[in-house]
C-alpha positions as CSV (number, residue, x, y, z in Angstrom):
1,M,41.5,-8.7,-36.8
2,A,38.5,-8.8,-34.4
3,S,38.9,-6.9,-31.2
4,A,38.4,-8.6,-27.9
5,V,35.1,-8.2,-26.2
6,T,35.3,-6.5,-22.8
7,P,33.5,-8.6,-20.3
8,E,30.8,-6.9,-18.3
9,V,32.1,-6.1,-14.8
10,R,29.6,-6.4,-11.9
11,A,30.1,-5.8,-8.3
12,P,30.1,-9.0,-6.2
13,A,26.8,-10.1,-4.9
14,W,27.7,-9.4,-1.3
15,V,28.7,-5.8,-2.1
16,R,25.3,-5.2,-3.8
17,L,23.5,-6.8,-0.9
18,L,25.3,-4.6,1.6
19,L,24.5,-1.5,-0.4
20,A,20.9,-2.5,-0.8
21,L,20.6,-3.0,3.0
22,A,22.3,0.3,3.6
23,I,19.5,1.9,1.7
24,A,16.7,0.1,3.5
25,V,17.9,-0.3,7.1
26,P,17.7,3.4,8.0
27,L,14.0,3.4,6.9
28,V,13.4,0.3,9.0
29,I,15.0,2.0,12.0
30,V,12.9,5.1,11.6
31,A,9.7,2.9,11.3
32,I,10.6,1.0,14.4
33,M,11.2,4.2,16.4
34,M,7.9,5.6,15.3
35,A,6.1,2.3,16.1
36,H,7.7,2.4,19.6
37,D,6.3,5.9,20.0
38,G,2.8,4.6,19.2
39,W,2.5,5.2,15.5
40,L,0.3,2.9,13.4
41,S,-1.0,3.9,10.0
42,D,-4.6,3.3,8.9
43,T,-3.4,1.0,6.1
44,H,-1.2,-1.2,8.3
45,G,-3.9,-1.3,10.9
46,A,-6.5,-2.4,8.3
47,F,-4.3,-5.2,7.1
48,L,-3.5,-6.4,10.6
49,H,-7.0,-6.5,12.0
50,R,-8.3,-8.3,8.9
51,V,-5.6,-10.9,9.2
52,R,-6.2,-11.3,12.9
53,F,-9.9,-11.8,12.2
54,A,-9.4,-14.5,9.7
55,L,-6.9,-16.3,11.9
56,D,-9.1,-16.0,15.0
57,R,-12.2,-17.2,13.2
58,G,-10.4,-20.0,11.4
59,R,-11.5,-18.7,8.0
60,L,-8.3,-18.3,6.1
61,E,-10.2,-18.1,2.8
62,L,-11.1,-14.5,3.8
63,L,-7.5,-13.5,3.3
64,G,-7.6,-14.2,-0.4
65,F,-10.8,-12.1,-0.9
66,E,-9.8,-8.9,0.7
67,Y,-8.1,-6.5,-1.6
68,P,-5.2,-6.4,-2.2
69,P,-4.7,-10.1,-1.3
70,L,-0.9,-10.5,-1.4
71,P,-0.2,-8.3,1.7
72,F,-2.7,-10.3,3.7
73,F,-0.9,-13.6,2.9
74,L,2.5,-12.1,3.7
75,L,1.2,-11.0,7.1
76,A,-0.6,-14.3,7.9
77,P,2.4,-16.0,9.6
78,W,3.2,-13.0,11.8
79,P,0.4,-10.4,12.0
80,T,2.3,-7.7,14.0
81,T,3.3,-4.1,13.4
82,L,7.0,-5.2,13.2
83,A,6.1,-7.6,10.4
84,T,4.7,-4.7,8.3
85,I,8.0,-2.9,8.8
86,V,10.2,-5.8,8.0
87,L,8.2,-6.5,4.8
88,G,8.4,-2.9,3.7
89,G,12.1,-2.9,4.4
90,L,12.7,-6.1,2.4
91,A,10.7,-4.6,-0.6
92,V,12.8,-1.4,-0.4
93,A,16.0,-3.4,-0.3
94,G,14.8,-5.4,-3.3
95,L,14.2,-2.2,-5.2
96,A,17.7,-1.0,-4.3
97,W,19.1,-4.3,-5.4
98,V,17.5,-4.0,-8.9
99,V,18.4,-0.3,-9.2
100,I,22.0,-1.1,-8.4
101,G,21.9,-3.5,-11.4
102,E,20.6,-0.6,-13.4
103,C,23.6,1.4,-12.3
104,T,25.9,-1.3,-13.5
105,D,24.2,-1.5,-16.9
106,R,24.4,2.2,-17.4
107,R,27.9,2.7,-15.8
108,S,26.4,5.5,-13.7
109,I,25.4,5.9,-10.1
110,L,22.6,8.3,-11.0
111,P,19.8,5.8,-10.8
112,L,20.7,4.9,-7.2
113,V,21.0,8.6,-6.4
114,L,17.4,9.2,-7.7
115,L,16.1,6.2,-5.7
116,T,17.8,7.2,-2.5
117,A,16.7,10.9,-2.8
118,V,13.1,9.6,-3.0
119,L,13.3,7.1,-0.1
120,W,15.4,9.0,2.4
121,N,12.8,11.7,3.3
122,P,9.3,11.8,5.0
123,I,7.6,11.0,1.7
124,G,9.5,7.9,0.7
125,A,9.8,6.6,4.2
126,Q,6.0,6.0,4.2
127,L,6.7,2.9,2.0
128,V,8.1,1.2,5.2
129,V,6.3,3.3,7.9
130,S,2.8,3.2,6.6
131,D,2.3,1.4,3.2
132,F,4.5,-1.7,2.9
133,N,2.0,-3.1,0.4
134,E,2.9,-0.3,-2.0
135,A,6.6,-1.0,-1.6
136,V,6.0,-4.6,-2.6
137,G,3.9,-3.4,-5.6
138,L,6.6,-1.0,-6.8
139,L,9.2,-3.7,-6.7
140,A,7.0,-6.0,-8.9
141,L,6.2,-3.2,-11.3
142,Y,9.9,-2.1,-11.7
143,I,11.1,-5.7,-12.3
144,G,8.3,-6.0,-14.9
145,W,9.4,-2.8,-16.6
146,R,13.0,-3.9,-16.8
147,Q,11.9,-7.2,-18.4
148,Y,9.7,-5.3,-20.8
149,R,12.6,-3.1,-21.9
150,R,14.8,-6.2,-22.3
151,W,12.1,-7.9,-24.4
152,W,11.8,-4.9,-26.6
153,S,15.6,-4.7,-27.2
154,T,16.2,-8.4,-27.7
155,R,12.9,-9.6,-29.1
156,Q,13.2,-12.8,-27.0
157,T,9.8,-14.0,-26.1
158,V,10.8,-15.3,-22.6
159,Y,11.2,-11.7,-21.4
160,G,7.7,-10.9,-22.5
161,L,6.5,-13.8,-20.4
162,Y,8.5,-12.6,-17.4
163,T,7.0,-9.1,-17.9
164,G,3.4,-10.4,-17.9
165,L,4.1,-12.5,-14.8
166,W,5.6,-9.7,-12.8
167,L,2.8,-7.3,-13.8
168,G,0.3,-10.0,-12.9
169,L,1.9,-10.3,-9.4
170,A,1.8,-6.5,-9.1
171,F,-2.0,-6.7,-9.5
172,Y,-2.2,-8.5,-6.2
173,T,-0.8,-5.4,-4.5
174,S,-2.5,-2.8,-6.6
175,P,-5.0,-2.7,-9.5
176,L,-2.4,-0.5,-11.3
177,G,-0.5,-3.7,-12.1
178,L,-3.2,-4.8,-14.5
179,A,-3.7,-1.3,-15.9
180,L,0.0,-1.1,-16.7
181,A,0.0,-4.5,-18.3
182,L,-2.8,-3.4,-20.6
183,L,-1.1,-0.1,-21.2
184,A,2.2,-1.8,-22.2
185,G,0.5,-4.6,-24.2
186,A,-2.1,-2.7,-26.1
187,I,-2.1,1.1,-25.9
188,L,1.6,1.8,-26.4
189,P,2.0,-0.5,-29.4
190,V,-1.1,1.0,-31.0
191,L,0.0,4.6,-30.4
192,F,3.6,3.9,-31.4
193,P,3.6,1.0,-34.0
194,R,7.4,0.7,-33.8
195,L,6.9,-0.7,-30.3
196,Q,5.0,-3.6,-31.7
197,I,6.8,-6.9,-31.4
198,P,5.4,-9.1,-34.2
199,P,3.0,-10.7,-34.1
200,F,1.1,-8.1,-32.2
201,A,-1.6,-10.5,-30.9
202,S,1.1,-12.6,-29.2
203,Q,2.7,-9.5,-27.6
204,F,-0.6,-8.5,-26.2
205,V,-1.4,-11.9,-24.8
206,L,2.0,-12.3,-23.2
207,L,1.7,-9.0,-21.4
208,A,-2.0,-8.9,-20.5
209,F,-3.0,-12.5,-20.0
210,P,-1.3,-13.1,-16.6
211,G,-2.9,-10.0,-15.1
212,V,-6.3,-10.6,-16.6
213,A,-6.2,-14.3,-15.5
214,A,-5.2,-13.2,-12.0
215,T,-8.1,-10.8,-11.9
216,A,-10.7,-13.2,-13.2
217,T,-9.5,-16.1,-11.0
218,W,-9.5,-13.9,-7.9
219,A,-12.9,-12.4,-8.7
220,Y,-14.5,-15.9,-9.4
221,L,-13.1,-17.5,-6.2
222,S,-14.1,-14.5,-4.1
223,Y,-17.7,-15.0,-5.4
224,V,-17.6,-18.8,-4.7
225,F,-16.2,-18.5,-1.1
226,V,-17.7,-15.2,0.2
227,G,-20.7,-14.7,-2.1
228,R,-19.6,-11.5,-3.7
229,V,-17.0,-10.3,-6.2
230,A,-14.3,-8.5,-4.1
231,L,-13.6,-5.4,-6.3
232,P,-10.1,-4.0,-6.3
233,F,-10.8,-1.1,-4.0
234,T,-9.2,-0.3,-0.6
235,P,-11.9,1.1,1.6
236,W,-9.5,2.5,4.2
237,A,-7.7,4.7,1.6
238,T,-10.2,7.5,1.1
239,D,-8.3,9.7,-1.3
240,A,-5.0,10.2,-3.2
241,P,-2.7,13.2,-3.8
242,G,-3.8,15.6,-6.5
243,L,-2.0,16.1,-9.8
244,L,-0.4,19.4,-8.6
245,T,1.0,17.7,-5.5
246,I,2.4,14.9,-7.5
247,L,4.1,17.2,-10.0
248,I,5.7,19.3,-7.2
249,W,7.4,16.3,-5.7
250,T,8.4,14.6,-9.0
251,V,10.6,17.3,-10.5
252,P,13.4,14.9,-11.4
253,Y,10.9,12.7,-13.3
254,L,9.7,15.7,-15.3
255,L,13.3,16.8,-16.1
256,I,14.3,13.3,-17.2
257,S,11.1,12.9,-19.2
258,L,11.9,16.1,-21.1
259,L,15.5,15.0,-21.7
260,A,14.3,11.6,-22.9
261,L,11.6,13.0,-25.2
262,S,14.1,15.5,-26.7
263,R,16.0,12.5,-28.2
264,R,12.9,11.5,-30.2
265,S,13.6,7.9,-29.6
266,V,10.7,5.4,-29.8
267,T,11.8,3.8,-26.6
268,T,10.8,6.9,-24.7
269,A,7.3,6.9,-26.2
270,G,4.6,7.2,-23.6
271,V,6.8,8.4,-20.7
272,F,4.0,10.5,-19.4
273,L,1.3,7.8,-19.7
274,P,2.0,6.5,-16.1
275,L,1.3,10.0,-14.8
276,A,-2.0,10.0,-16.7
277,L,-2.7,6.5,-15.3
278,L,-2.3,7.8,-11.7
279,V,-4.8,10.6,-12.4
280,A,-7.3,8.2,-13.9
281,A,-6.8,5.7,-11.1
282,D,-7.7,8.2,-8.5
283,W,-10.8,9.2,-10.5
284,I,-11.9,5.5,-10.7
285,G,-11.3,5.0,-7.0
286,W,-7.9,3.2,-7.0
287,H,-6.4,5.3,-4.4
288,F,-2.7,5.5,-3.6
289,S,-0.3,7.4,-1.4
290,L,2.0,10.3,-2.3
291,A,4.9,7.9,-1.6
292,F,3.6,5.4,-4.2
293,A,3.1,8.1,-6.9
294,V,6.5,9.6,-6.3
295,G,8.2,6.2,-6.2
296,L,6.3,5.0,-9.3
297,L,7.3,8.1,-11.4
298,T,10.9,8.0,-10.2
299,L,11.2,4.4,-11.3
300,V,9.7,5.4,-14.7
301,A,12.3,8.1,-14.9
302,I,15.1,5.6,-14.1
303,V,13.9,3.4,-16.9
304,A,13.6,6.3,-19.4
305,L,17.0,7.8,-18.4
306,P,19.0,8.3,-21.6
307,R,22.3,6.4,-21.6
308,D,24.4,9.0,-23.3
309,L,23.9,12.0,-21.0
310,S,26.9,14.2,-20.5
311,R,28.6,14.3,-17.1
312,L,27.3,17.9,-16.6
313,T,23.7,16.8,-17.4
314,R,23.9,13.9,-15.0
315,A,25.2,16.2,-12.3
316,L,22.3,18.6,-12.9
317,V,19.7,15.8,-12.6
318,G,21.4,14.5,-9.4
319,A,21.5,18.1,-8.0
320,V,17.7,18.5,-8.7
321,A,17.0,15.2,-6.9
322,L,19.0,16.1,-3.9
323,T,17.4,19.5,-3.8
324,Q,14.0,17.9,-3.7
325,L,15.2,15.6,-1.0
326,V,16.1,18.6,1.2
327,A,12.8,20.3,0.3
328,A,10.9,17.2,1.5
329,W,12.6,17.3,4.8
330,V,11.7,21.0,5.2
331,F,8.1,21.0,4.0
332,I,6.7,17.5,4.6
333,P,6.0,16.7,8.3
334,W,6.3,13.3,9.8
335,P,2.9,11.6,10.5
336,T,1.5,12.0,14.0
337,L,-1.4,10.5,15.8
338,A,-4.6,12.5,15.9
339,P,-6.8,12.8,19.0
340,R,-9.2,10.2,17.6
341,D,-6.3,7.7,17.5
342,H,-5.5,8.2,21.1
343,A,-9.2,7.8,22.0
344,A,-9.6,4.7,19.8
345,R,-6.6,3.1,21.4
346,A,-8.0,3.7,24.9
347,V,-11.3,2.2,23.9
348,A,-9.6,-0.8,22.3
349,D,-7.5,-1.4,25.5
350,A,-10.6,-1.2,27.6
351,L,-12.5,-3.8,25.5
352,E,-9.6,-6.2,25.3
353,S,-10.6,-8.1,28.4
354,A,-14.1,-8.9,27.2
355,P,-14.9,-12.6,26.7
356,P,-15.0,-13.9,23.1
357,R,-18.0,-12.8,20.9
358,T,-19.6,-10.7,23.6
359,I,-19.2,-7.2,22.1
360,L,-21.7,-6.4,19.3
361,L,-20.0,-4.1,16.8
362,D,-20.7,-2.8,13.3
363,D,-17.1,-3.2,12.0
364,R,-17.9,-1.4,8.8
365,A,-17.8,1.9,10.7
366,A,-15.0,0.9,13.2
367,E,-11.8,0.9,11.2
368,S,-10.1,3.4,13.5
369,L,-10.9,1.3,16.6
370,L,-10.1,-2.1,15.2
371,K,-6.7,-1.1,14.0
372,W,-5.6,-0.7,17.6
373,S,-7.2,-4.0,18.8
374,P,-4.5,-6.7,19.5
375,S,-7.3,-9.3,19.1
376,V,-10.7,-9.4,17.5
377,A,-11.8,-12.3,19.6
378,G,-14.1,-10.2,21.8
379,Y,-16.2,-8.8,19.0
380,L,-19.2,-10.1,17.2
381,T,-19.1,-8.3,13.8
382,T,-21.0,-8.2,10.5
383,R,-18.8,-11.0,9.1
384,D,-19.7,-13.4,11.9
385,T,-22.6,-15.9,11.8
386,G,-25.2,-14.7,14.2
387,F,-24.7,-11.0,13.9
388,D,-28.2,-10.3,12.6
389,L,-29.7,-12.3,15.4
390,A,-27.7,-10.4,18.0
391,V,-28.8,-7.1,16.5
392,S,-32.5,-8.2,16.8
393,N,-32.1,-9.5,20.3
394,P,-28.8,-8.3,21.9
395,E,-29.8,-9.2,25.4
396,R,-29.8,-12.9,24.5
397,Y,-26.6,-13.1,22.5
398,V,-24.1,-10.5,23.7
399,R,-23.0,-8.8,26.9
400,Y,-22.0,-5.4,25.5
401,V,-23.1,-3.2,22.6
402,L,-20.5,-0.8,21.2
403,A,-21.8,1.9,18.8
404,T,-19.6,4.2,16.8
405,T,-20.4,7.6,15.4
406,T,-21.1,8.1,11.7
407,P,-22.5,11.2,9.8
408,D,-26.0,9.6,10.3
409,G,-25.6,9.1,14.0
410,L,-24.6,6.0,16.0
411,T,-24.3,2.7,14.3
412,L,-26.6,-0.2,15.2
413,D,-29.4,2.4,15.3
414,A,-28.4,3.0,18.9
415,D,-29.5,6.7,18.7
416,R,-33.2,5.9,18.2
417,R,-33.3,2.4,19.8
418,P,-30.8,1.8,22.6
419,P,-30.4,-1.9,23.2
420,A,-33.2,-3.1,25.5
421,G,-32.1,-4.5,28.8
422,F,-28.7,-2.7,28.7
423,V,-27.4,0.3,30.6
424,L,-25.2,3.0,29.2
425,E,-21.7,2.4,30.5
426,W,-20.0,5.4,28.9
427,R,-20.2,7.7,25.9
428,W,-17.0,9.2,24.8
429,A,-15.0,10.4,21.8
430,G,-17.6,9.1,19.3
431,Y,-18.1,5.7,21.0
432,A,-21.0,4.6,23.2
433,L,-20.9,1.3,25.2
434,W,-24.0,-0.3,26.6
435,R,-23.5,-3.1,29.2
436,H,-25.8,-5.9,30.3
437,P,-26.4,-5.5,34.1
438,D,-24.9,-8.9,34.7
439,A,-21.7,-8.2,32.8
440,P,-18.6,-6.7,34.5
441,S,-17.6,-3.1,33.7
442,L,-15.0,-2.3,31.0
443,P,-13.6,1.0,32.2
444,V,-11.8,3.2,29.6
445,R,-9.0,5.7,30.4
446,F,-10.7,9.0,29.7
447,D,-7.3,10.7,30.3
448,A,-5.8,9.0,27.2
449,L,-6.0,12.1,25.1
450,P,-3.3,14.8,25.3
451,D,-6.1,17.2,26.0
452,P,-9.1,15.2,27.3
453,S,-11.2,18.4,27.8
454,I,-11.8,18.8,24.1
455,L,-14.1,15.7,24.0
456,E,-17.3,15.2,25.9
457,R,-17.7,12.2,28.3
458,T,-21.1,11.2,29.5
459,P,-20.8,8.4,32.1
């Protein structure tokens, strides 16, 4: 006599929603408090000023050809600091929602413990405070991995299609989305033939084609609209954490990887390949934050978590995760504004009252200034028609010339050739403003720094 099949019990949707919000809301509150105290990350500032530029100039096509494009489109309806926080919070809540489903599948709360231990500390909070785009990317990647695992276990082609689509979406937040699609579609099945889903060519196409198509389409359209192929690099992210730093803050991932590999199951093959991918990405120039690396490897650990761990082993893994949570609170400081940020904000506030297109600025060397500018209307930048004409004859086209400091001196060649017909208004904290004699003064608050004496001012 056949035994009755026990139906799968899942928590009601409203319970899962409340639990997901309980994970994300504290991070949103922390981010709002930090923003209220004046914090704004370089990444969020770069996204905001580029969106504001596109909206102010009426050139929305620029949003699609800055990289990564998806965060720009998400910010377009509401380009404010609060919007970056809300989007980061929603992405984290989405991650928690999916991981709660993982807990139901495994009949264990350990996946949620691992995720919470990563998020509720100064490292993980950066996904809301400073890098909402990476939180969106992690959500897309994790959903893609779950679909890949479901495809491998059921051999149903539709899950392979879902995997490719989610990894393709992840490419629009990070180039690692395409890299992971190629890894899962080609490298893993070649290294571990038992991971091949016949026919192999179809498996590769399903996984890799959406990401490759997204890359090729975006590159082609960027060339058509802006005259260049917008490569997948983020110029405001200058470096990434080193391998040793990543390993120090991913001990639960290392432990779970060893537990998974000890089972010698083909489903755990390549568990260390995402770590190798992070190292290679940094070498190529695809930079990422420590929060992204720790979050990525923790999600890999959740996927690779063996289902038949003993209660004692699960308790050990949870204790390691909580210990690392405490260590992060002890050893990782919360971000604070540097003196250059205070100075840049003071300069941005002073220039806000300038009439539209009257300040000549080389925006390629002014990221730290523009991130504090609530509007880019007053600037004439390298992306504006007429910039070259204004550089050759500023007295005719603009009222102010703002030069910023680079390792080679002041931009706009202002060290050797100060703009003819202009007078030096002030020179302070790496900025120099020349004013046309007929233009009103734009005074800056030289007391904006906590210790103004450390920087020289030349009126």
